[in-house]
N, C-alpha and C positions, 0 to 999 in steps of 0.2 A: 539434555543437550549440553555437552561440555563446551564452555566458552573460552576462546583464546582472546586475551586482552588486545584491544585495538591500539597498536603503536605505529600505525602506518605513516603518520605525519610527525612523529616525535623527534626526528632529526632534520636539520636544515637541508632543503633540497635546492640545488642550483636552478632548476626549472621544475615547477609543479605541473605534472601532466593532468589532463582532464580526467575527472573521476570516471571510472568504469567498473562494472560489476564483474571483475575478473577473479581469478583464483585467490589472489591476496586478500581481496575484500571479502570473499566468501568465508575465508578462514576466521575472520574477526567480526563478521556481520552481526551476529546476535549481540555481542558486546557493544559494537559501534552504534547500532540503532537504539538500544536501550539507553545509552549515555548521551545520545544526540537528539532524540525525539521526545519531548515532554509528553507524558501520558500514553506512550506507545503500548505498554502492557495492558492498560485499561481499554484502549481502543480495540486491540486484537481480541481480548477475551469477550468483551461485550458485543463485538461484531458477530461472534457466534450466537450470542443470546438474541440479538436482533434478527439474525438470519432465521432462527427457529420460528419467528413470528410470521415470516413471509414465505418460507419454503413450502412448496406445494407437492403433494404426492406425485411420484413418477416424473419428476422434472429434474433438469440439470441445474447445478449451482456452479457459477464461474468464480474462480480466483484469478484475476488478470494481473500479471506482474507478480507472480506468486513468491518470488525469491526462495527462501528456505522452507516455505510452507507453513508459517505460523498461522495465517488466516485459515488455510485449508484444515489444519489441525483443529482450530476452534470450531469450524463448521462441522467437522466430523464428530466432535464431542457433544455439540448442542442440538443439532438438527435431528429430529426423530421422525419426520414425515416419511411414510413408507415409500420405497422405490426411488428415493433421491440418489443422485451421484454427483460427485464433484469433478470438474475439469479445471486443473491448475496449469497455467501456461506462463512461461517466461522465456525471454530471448537470450538469456545468459546460460551457456552450456554448463559452466561451473556451478551455477545456482541450481539448475535442473538436476544434475547428478547428485549433489548433496541433499537436495530436497527429497529425492527418491529414497536415499539412505535413511533420512529422518522419519519419513512416513512408514517405511518398512519396520523401523524400530517401534513406532507407535502401534502398528498392527500386532506386534508381539506382546504389547502391554495391555491392550484393550480389546474387548470383544464387541461384535456387532457394530463396528464403525462403518460409516458410509463408504462405498467403493470410490476410489479416486483414480483418475488418469492424469499423469503428469506429462506435459507436452513441452518440447522446446520449439518456440515459434514466435512469430510477430503477431501481436494481438490486433494490429491494424489490418492484417490480411485474414483474420479468423472468420470463418463462416459459422455464425452463431446458431445453435439449436434453440428451440423454445426454452426459456429459462424463467425461473421464479426469483432468482437472487443472483446479483452480480456484485462482486467486491472489487473495487479499484482502490487499493490501499497504498497510498503514496506512490502511485504509478503514473497518473495522468501528467504530473509535473515534469516527467522526463520525456514526454512526447512533444514534438514540435507544436507550438500553439496553433498553427494553421491546420494541423491534422486532428486536433481535439474534437471539433464539432462533428466530423464524420463518424468518429469512433462512438461518441455518445448517441448519435442518431441510430447507428447499428444496434447498440445495446437497447435503446428504447424500442426499436422495431421487434427485437427478439423477446422482450419482457412480456410475460403472461399477465393478464389482469390480476391485480392483487399482489403482484411481485414488487421488487424494489432494487434499486441500485444504491449501494453504500459507497460513498466517495470520501476518502481521507486524503488531506493535502496539507503541506505547509502553505500558509497564506500570507499575502502582503496586505497592507492597509492603505486606503486612499488618503487618509489624514497623515501628514508627514510626522507630526509629533507622536501620534499613536504608533506609527510604523517604527520610529526610532526607539520608543520606549520598549515595545515588545521585542524588538531586535536585541536591545541591550539585555533584557531579561533572559532571552534565549542564550546569549553568551554567558550570563551568570549561571544558568542551569548547567551548561557544559563545563564551566570551571568547577562547579560544585561536584560534578561527576568525574573530576580528576584530569580533565584535559588542560594542557598548558596553553598559554597565549599563542605560542608557535604552532601547536597542533590546530588550534581553532583558525588561525589565519591561513595556514596552508590548506586545510580542508575547504575553507571558503573559496580560496583561489581555484582549487580543483573542481569544485562543483558548480561555480557560478555560470559557467558556459554550457552546462548540460541540464541544469534544473531551473525551470522558469515558473515561479509561483504566480498564481492569480489571486485577486481579492475575492472575498465572499460574494460581492456583488457580481463580479464577472462569472463566477461559477453558477450563480443562480440564473443569470440571464442566458448563459450558454445552455444550461440544462432545460430551461423553459423553451428556448428556441429549438432544441432537439426533440421536443414533444412531450416532455415530462409535465405533469399537471401540478405538482407540488414539490417544493424543496424545503426540507426541515433540518436545520442544524441540530444535532443531538449532543455534540461534544466539542469543547475547545479548551486547550491548555496552552497558554502563552500564544505563540503564533502558529499553532497546529490545530486543525479542526477536522471534523467528520460530519458529513451530511447524509440524509436519507432523501433520495429522489424517487417519487412515486409516478407510475405511468398514468 
């Protein structure tokens, strides 16, 4: 996958627009997310490894908020259960079109990959089929907080016994000192990856109205309220984390 450098916020903007997954973002997204999200490559690759432990034969695997299909590709590489297929869904037309291109290219490089259906749509309106694995990889944080419980309840109702939801999110911290410390470390991470203070500040302004992170405690309480029996954190890097929720 050829990466175009992310320079979207490198020049001063008179007014910073709200962040959107448009064509401009799609062009630089692989570079943007690698340089912005600590541990992202580790989460994605190991999400495929984890999925292989929960995927059941002849079941659907969901990648919700699939963006360019990195998680879908990891699922297809690692899941070997017979008869599985992946449904990848995103509400960004630009993301969906590019995702289809990338997955088509993957088909030409690998044999015996899981079949995948890439859909443009709203995951809040999705009618779930019985599923053994659902991935919400940095997606829930872009959904309005009041709509999150219903989505998780729908996922829980669709999960087969022995399946799992894997949820990755930027997290905030209840303790003010801890929150400030890890926030500062995240800024240092982005500086170390070549972002200027101007880029960091403008990106923060663009995204603060559209991305609303929760604490680990909030995630756990919401998942348990949705009917999940167990919530297990399996990864954290600075202020980004991933959880396994079991039915």
